[in-house]
C-alpha positions in Angstrom: -5.1 4.1 -34.1 -2.2 4.4 -31.7 -2.7 4.3 -27.9 -0.8 7.4 -26.7 -0.7 6.3 -23.0 -1.4 3.2 -20.9 -2.4 3.6 -17.2 -1.3 0.7 -15.1 -3.7 -0.7 -12.5 -2.2 -1.8 -9.1 -3.0 -5.3 -8.0 -3.6 -6.6 -4.5 -2.5 -10.2 -5.0 -0.6 -11.9 -7.8 -0.5 -15.7 -8.4 -0.1 -16.9 -11.9 1.7 -19.1 -14.4 2.8 -17.4 -17.6 4.7 -18.4 -20.7 6.4 -15.5 -22.5 6.7 -15.5 -26.3 9.7 -17.0 -28.1 13.1 -15.5 -27.5 14.0 -12.7 -29.9 17.7 -13.6 -29.6 17.2 -17.2 -30.4 14.6 -16.5 -33.2 16.9 -14.2 -35.2 19.9 -16.4 -34.7 17.9 -19.5 -35.9 16.5 -17.5 -38.9 20.0 -16.6 -40.0 21.5 -20.1 -39.6 18.4 -21.6 -41.4 18.8 -19.1 -44.3 22.5 -20.0 -44.7 21.9 -23.8 -44.3 21.8 -26.5 -46.9 18.2 -27.9 -47.0 15.0 -26.9 -45.3 14.5 -26.0 -41.6 11.5 -25.5 -39.4 11.6 -23.1 -36.5 8.8 -23.4 -33.9 7.7 -21.0 -31.2 9.4 -18.2 -33.1 8.9 -14.6 -31.8 6.3 -12.6 -33.7 7.4 -9.0 -33.3 8.9 -6.0 -35.1 12.5 -7.3 -34.7 11.8 -10.7 -36.2 9.7 -9.2 -39.0 12.6 -7.0 -40.0 14.8 -10.1 -40.2 12.3 -12.1 -42.2 11.7 -9.2 -44.6 15.4 -8.7 -45.2 15.9 -12.4 -45.8 13.1 -12.5 -48.3 14.5 -9.5 -50.1 17.8 -11.4 -50.3 16.0 -14.3 -52.1 15.5 -16.7 -49.2 12.2 -18.7 -49.3 10.3 -18.5 -46.0 6.8 -19.6 -45.2 5.0 -18.8 -41.9 2.1 -20.5 -40.1 -1.1 -18.5 -39.7 0.0 -17.2 -36.3 3.6 -16.6 -37.5 5.2 -18.8 -34.7 6.2 -21.6 -37.0 8.6 -20.7 -39.9 9.8 -22.9 -42.6 13.0 -21.8 -44.3 14.6 -23.1 -47.5 18.3 -22.4 -47.0 20.6 -21.0 -49.7 23.8 -22.9 -48.8 25.8 -20.0 -47.7 25.1 -17.5 -50.5 22.1 -15.3 -50.7 20.6 -15.4 -54.2 20.1 -11.6 -54.6 23.2 -9.9 -55.9 22.0 -6.4 -54.9 19.7 -5.3 -52.1 19.0 -2.3 -49.9 17.8 -3.6 -46.6 16.0 -1.6 -43.8 16.0 -3.2 -40.3 14.4 -0.4 -38.2 16.1 -0.5 -34.8 16.7 -4.3 -34.8 20.3 -4.6 -33.6 20.4 -8.4 -34.2 19.3 -8.0 -37.8 21.7 -5.1 -38.4 24.8 -6.9 -37.0 24.0 -10.5 -38.1 23.1 -9.5 -41.7 26.2 -7.3 -42.1 28.4 -10.2 -41.4 26.4 -12.8 -43.4 26.2 -10.6 -46.5 30.0 -10.8 -46.9 29.7 -14.5 -47.8 28.3 -14.2 -51.3 28.8 -11.9 -54.3 27.1 -8.6 -54.7 26.6 -5.1 -53.3 24.3 -4.5 -50.3 23.4 -1.8 -47.9 21.9 -2.3 -44.4 20.2 0.7 -42.9 17.9 1.4 -40.0 15.9 4.1 -38.3 17.2 7.3 -36.6 18.2 5.5 -33.4 20.0 2.7 -35.3 22.0 5.4 -37.0 23.3 6.4 -33.6 24.3 2.9 -32.5 28.0 2.1 -33.2 29.0 -0.7 -35.6 32.6 0.1 -36.3 34.0 -2.7 -34.1 32.2 -5.3 -36.3 33.3 -3.5 -39.5 36.9 -3.7 -38.4 36.6 -7.4 -37.5 35.1 -8.2 -40.9 37.8 -6.2 -42.7 40.5 -8.2 -40.9 38.9 -11.3 -42.3 39.1 -10.0 -45.9 35.6 -8.4 -46.3 35.0 -5.0 -48.0 32.6 -3.4 -45.5 32.1 0.3 -44.7 30.1 2.2 -42.1 28.9 5.0 -44.3 28.2 7.3 -41.3 31.3 6.2 -39.4 31.1 4.8 -36.7 27.4 4.3 -37.3 25.2 2.6 -39.9 24.2 2.5 -42.7 26.6 -0.2 -43.8 27.8 -0.8 -47.3 29.0 -4.4 -48.2 30.8 -5.2 -51.5 30.8 -8.9 -51.1 33.1 -11.5 -52.8 33.2 -14.2 -50.1 34.9 -14.1 -46.7 38.5 -15.1 -46.6 38.7 -16.0 -42.9 41.9 -15.8 -40.8 42.4 -14.0 -37.5 40.6 -10.9 -36.2 40.2 -9.0 -32.9 36.9 -7.5 -31.8 36.4 -5.1 -29.0 33.9 -6.6 -26.6 32.9 -3.6 -24.6 30.0 -2.3 -26.8 28.1 -5.4 -27.9 28.5 -9.2 -27.9 26.4 -9.2 -31.1 29.5 -8.2 -33.0 31.2 -11.4 -31.9 28.1 -13.5 -32.6 27.7 -12.0 -36.1 31.3 -13.0 -37.1 31.0 -16.4 -35.6 27.7 -17.2 -37.4 29.3 -16.2 -40.8 32.6 -18.0 -40.2 31.6 -21.5 -41.1 31.4 -20.3 -44.7 34.8 -18.6 -44.8 37.5 -20.0 -47.1 40.0 -20.4 -44.2 39.6 -21.2 -40.5 38.6 -18.2 -38.4 40.0 -17.2 -35.1 38.2 -14.5 -33.2 39.9 -12.9 -30.2 37.7 -10.6 -28.0 39.7 -7.8 -26.4 38.9 -5.5 -23.4 36.4 -8.0 -21.9 33.0 -9.1 -23.3 29.6 -7.6 -22.3 26.6 -9.9 -22.3 28.9 -12.9 -22.7 26.2 -15.5 -22.2 24.7 -14.4 -25.6 27.8 -15.7 -27.3 27.1 -19.1 -25.6 23.6 -18.8 -27.0 25.0 -18.2 -30.5 27.2 -21.3 -30.2 24.1 -23.3 -29.1 22.2 -22.3 -32.2 25.2 -23.0 -34.5 25.6 -26.5 -33.0 21.9 -27.2 -33.6 22.4 -26.4 -37.3 25.5 -28.6 -37.6 28.4 -26.1 -37.1 30.5 -25.6 -34.0 32.7 -23.0 -32.3 35.6 -24.0 -30.1 36.5 -21.6 -27.3 40.3 -22.3 -27.2 40.7 -20.0 -24.2 38.5 -17.5 -22.5 36.9 -15.2 -25.2 39.0 -16.7 -28.0 36.9 -18.6 -30.6 38.0 -20.9 -33.4 35.7 -21.9 -36.3 36.7 -24.5 -38.9 36.2 -23.3 -42.5 33.5 -25.0 -44.6 31.8 -26.5 -41.5 28.5 -25.2 -42.8 24.9 -25.5 -41.6 22.3 -28.1 -42.5 18.5 -27.8 -42.3 16.9 -29.0 -39.1 14.0 -28.4 -36.7 14.6 -25.8 -34.0 12.4 -25.0 -31.0 12.8 -21.5 -29.6 12.6 -21.1 -25.9 10.4 -18.5 -24.3 12.2 -15.2 -23.9 14.1 -15.0 -20.6 14.5 -11.2 -20.8 10.7 -10.9 -21.2 10.2 -13.2 -18.2 12.2 -10.8 -16.0 9.2 -8.4 -15.9 6.9 -11.0 -14.5 9.5 -12.2 -11.9 9.8 -8.6 -10.9 6.0 -8.3 -10.6 6.1 -11.1 -8.1 9.0 -9.5 -6.2 7.4 -6.1 -5.7 3.8 -7.3 -4.9 4.6 -10.3 -2.7 2.9 -12.6 -5.1 4.1 -15.8 -6.9 4.8 -16.1 -10.6 5.8 -19.3 -12.3 7.3 -18.9 -15.8 6.9 -22.1 -17.9 9.5 -23.1 -20.5 12.5 -21.4 -18.7 14.3 -23.5 -16.1 17.6 -24.9 -15.2 18.1 -26.3 -18.7 17.6 -22.9 -20.5 20.5 -21.7 -22.7 19.6 -18.1 -22.0 21.9 -16.1 -19.7 19.2 -13.7 -18.6 17.6 -16.5 -16.5 20.3 -15.6 -14.0 18.1 -12.5 -13.2 16.2 -14.5 -10.6 19.4 -15.1 -8.6 19.6 -11.3 -8.0 15.9 -11.4 -6.8 17.0 -14.2 -4.5 19.7 -12.0 -3.1 17.2 -9.3 -2.5 15.0 -11.6 -0.4 12.7 -13.4 -2.8 12.1 -17.1 -2.8 13.2 -18.7 -6.0 12.4 -22.2 -7.1 13.7 -23.8 -10.3 13.0 -27.1 -12.2 14.2 -28.3 -15.5 11.6 -26.3 -17.5 10.1 -23.7 -15.1 11.1 -21.1 -12.7 9.1 -19.6 -9.9 9.5 -16.4 -7.8 7.7 -15.5 -4.6 8.0 -11.9 -3.4 9.2 -11.2 0.2 10.5 -8.0 1.8 13.2 -6.6 -0.4 16.7 -5.5 0.5 19.1 -3.5 -1.6 22.1 -5.3 -3.2 25.2 -4.5 -5.2 25.1 -6.2 -8.6 27.5 -6.4 -11.6 25.0 -6.9 -14.5 27.5 -6.9 -17.4 26.4 -10.4 -18.4 22.7 -9.7 -18.2 22.4 -6.0 -19.0 19.1 -6.3 -20.8 17.5 -7.0 -17.3 19.2 -4.0 -15.6 16.1 -1.8 -16.1 13.9 -4.5 -14.5 16.2 -4.7 -11.4 16.2 -0.9 -11.2 12.4 -0.9 -10.9 12.5 -3.7 -8.2 15.1 -1.6 -6.3 12.5 1.2 -5.9 10.6 -1.0 -3.5 13.6 -2.2 -1.4 14.4 -1.1 2.1 18.0 0.0 1.3 20.0 1.3 -1.7 20.9 -0.8 -4.7 24.0 -0.4 -6.8 24.0 -1.6 -10.5 27.3 -1.6 -12.3 28.9 -3.0 -15.5 26.2 -1.8 -17.8 27.9 1.1 -19.7 27.1 -0.6 -23.0 23.3 0.0 -22.5 23.8 3.7 -23.2 23.9 2.8 -26.9 20.9 0.4 -27.0 17.4 1.4 -28.1 17.9 4.5 -25.8 20.5 5.7 -23.4 19.1 3.3 -20.9 21.1 4.5 -17.9 20.0 8.1 -18.4 16.4 6.9 -19.0 16.3 4.8 -15.8 17.7 7.7 -13.8 15.2 10.2 -15.2 12.1 8.1 -14.9 13.0 6.6 -11.4 13.4 10.2 -10.1 9.9 11.0 -11.5 8.6 8.3 -9.3 10.4 9.7 -6.2 13.6 7.7 -5.9 17.0 9.2 -5.4 19.3 8.1 -8.2 23.0 8.7 -8.7 24.1 8.1 -12.3 27.5 6.8 -13.3 29.0 6.1 -16.7 28.5 2.3 -16.2 25.5 2.2 -13.9 23.5 3.7 -11.1 22.9 3.9 -7.3 19.2 3.8 -6.5 18.1 4.8 -3.0 14.4 4.1 -2.3 12.2 7.0 -1.1 8.4 7.5 -0.8 7.0 7.0 -4.3 4.4 8.8 -6.3 2.6 8.3 -9.6 4.1 9.7 -12.8 3.8 9.7 -16.6 6.7 7.5 -17.7 8.5 8.5 -20.9 9.6 5.4 -22.8 12.1 6.9 -25.3 10.6 4.5 -27.9 12.4 1.7 -25.9 10.5 -1.5 -25.3 12.4 -2.4 -22.2 11.9 1.0 -20.5 8.2 0.6 -21.1 7.9 -2.9 -19.8 10.1 -2.4 -16.8 8.4 0.7 -15.5 5.0 -0.7 -16.2 5.7 -3.2 -13.5 6.1 -0.4 -10.9 2.5 0.4 -11.5 1.4 -2.9 -10.2 2.2 -1.6 -6.8 2.4 2.2 -7.0 -0.8 3.9 -8.1 -0.7 6.6 -10.8 1.9 5.1 -13.1 1.1 5.8 -16.7 3.2 4.6 -19.7 3.6 6.8 -22.7 3.9 5.3 -26.2 3.1 1.8 -25.1 3.2 0.5 -28.7 7.0 0.5 -28.5 6.7 -2.9 -26.8 5.9 -4.3 -30.3 9.7 -4.4 -30.9 9.8 -7.7 -28.9 6.6 -8.4 -27.0 3.5 -7.1 -28.8 1.1 -8.7 -26.3 2.9 -7.5 -23.2 0.1 -5.2 -21.9 -2.5 -7.8 -22.6 -0.6 -10.4 -20.5 -0.1 -7.8 -17.8 -3.8 -7.0 -17.7 -4.5 -10.7 -17.1 -2.5 -10.4 -13.9 -4.8 -7.5 -12.9 -2.5 -4.6 -14.2 
């Protein structure tokens, strides 16, 4: 039976060490590379969530052999050497953006006819920039509800060559093409135009590709070269804890004056979202980092101006921290999050106002001016990050209640259990 609402209990003190589940972004990248590889791979600390289940289900439907441990965190994948065995498949990926984008590109490599579809919100998330990029490389791909999914792929291999991809909507379009490119018939050159949002995620893609034996050369900023037939080989791959998920616990320390250490994410992490703690440092928190852990201690908070284009998945978290600062905070460079799981800028503005803050909304961000807060029922818009971010506010502000808390199953099914261990 679904839990319709989740009240959050304020805490008086907060001192804990936590280890978030595996990174969604790394898990789904590793699953795709392992599926395309020659030989068998083992992925450890994989995320168990709706998004990873959609990817696993789609790969199985395409004929890829996957076996999971009892808890689902270790996955063995027998690769198909660049061509999915199934010649026809209709795939459903819910609202999993990584699955939609990565599979759309990978399906062009073999021979067959495929559709990739999603839920109502996915059918409102643009994919045309990826479609144009793949067409330039010789693929027969169509957005059936242009510029939105579902996507129809009539595959006969990927020729390769040169393509341009607009980088203002999603870096996943770039990552999708790069991960498919080692199996193209010719070398592939991808040029990103108009800037690149969430650029560190392309770095994460390159890290995973290297782990499986292929590489991408960045010949100049945002221009990527992939050698044809460089291919992937089976390997073992350990998924880091999710840095985006860690942001909620760092925020909890920031607003309560407590101390949270996150194990498994430190100076050596490949995830761009670990940079979130630097913004907390600018706001007044004490941040300590080692090779494999990061710790935040909350102190009196001050408003800042932040361009969060590189780490836009943590913009909601910073917005909640800003509610407890002593001066306004400006967040910019996040226009792309309007086409994520929800219109996140509008959602932040609406829900922060419910709590009492003054919010000025812009096309690419917000200004948040702190004011006396009050409890409120938070609408989550079926968006996991809205739910988790605003739940953190309830650790300090009494009366915060989260509606539709099950939406966190998209990436962090045990989030509220972990929060309860902290006293919330």
